[in-house]
N, C-alpha and C positions, 0 to 999 in steps of 0.2 A: 577413426572416426574423429572429425574436429567440428565440435559445435560452434558457431561463430556468434548466435544468438539465442536469449533465453527471453519468452514470453509468457508470463504469467496471466493467464486468463481468468477474468472474474464475470460470471454470468450474472445479468440483472434483467428485472421485467420491464423497468422504466429507464432507457437509455438516457434521456434528456436530463431526468431528476440523478441520476449516478452522476453524470457527467459534471452537474454543478458542484455535487459534494467531492467528488475527487479532484475538481480543481481548487475547491476551498483547502483540501486535506493536503495536497501537493504544492498549492501556492502559484500553479499556472494552468493556462488552458492546456487541453490536449495538443502534442506535438502533431499528431496526425489523425485524421477522421477517414481511414480508408473507404467508409460505406456509412449509410445513413444511421445502421444499427450497431455501429461498434465505435470505439475511440482509444487511443493509444499516447500514453506518456512515456518517454524514454527517459530513463533516469540515469543510468549508469552505461558504462562502454559492454555494451551487448545486454543491457538487461532493460526490460519493459514491462509494462503492464498493459493490457488490453480489456476494455470492457466490451462486453457484446449482449446483445439483447436476447434474452432466452429464459422466457417465463417459467419454463419446466424446471431448469437448473438454477434459477435465481436462488441468491440467499445461502448456497452452500459450499462456498468457496473460502481460501485464505490465502492471503499476501505476505509474506515477510519482508521488510524493508530494513536493510541492516543499515544502521547510521554510524559515522565516528566520533559524533557528540551527542550524547543520548538526551542530557538535560538541555541543549540547545535545540535538538529536534523535536521534545515535547513542549517547549517553550513557544516555537514557532508554530506549530500545529493549534495549541491553546489561544494564541492571537489571532487565528483565525477561526475560533470558535471550535475546534475539535479537541474534546478531551479524550486524553487516554489514560488508562489506569495500570498502574506500574504491578507487576505479577512478580512474587518473591520467588526465586529461582534458587532453590536448597544447594547447590553445587556454587555458587558463587561466581560462576564462569561469565554468566551472561547477566545483562540488566533487558528487561522486558516489559513492554507496555501493550495495551491491546486496546482495541475500540472496534464497535461495528460500524458498517456503512449503513445507511437507510435500508437496505436489501437482507441484512443480517449477515454479509460476508464479512467476515474474521480480518482486520488489519492490525498486523504485528509489527511493532519497530523494537528491534533488538539492537545491542551492542556487545559485540564479542568482547570482554575484558581482559582475555589469554594474549590478545594483540595489541596491548599496550594501553588499551583504553581504562578510564578511572572511575 
């Protein structure tokens, strides 16, 4: 089996409000709106986030966004009004910060320090 794309699905109750928040978080509008109840951001080769309107599942998702420059990513998000709280990781192998979207879905930014990041 060859996997060519990974799509992280996030359920939300209000697609329009969620689109505005993720546009602010990611600094760009959705790359694709395949239907009125969905929106997608293509973030890396083969990796995307898809919002889908589903009130019954809303607020219980998690998406982890791996970044190469942790401080710059947090500063960019803060500049757009999204504050992430850094989490202490005992192993010291990762830097991690979290926030939640308005629906309560967890958004995690992480940097793997084992891969040369500092």
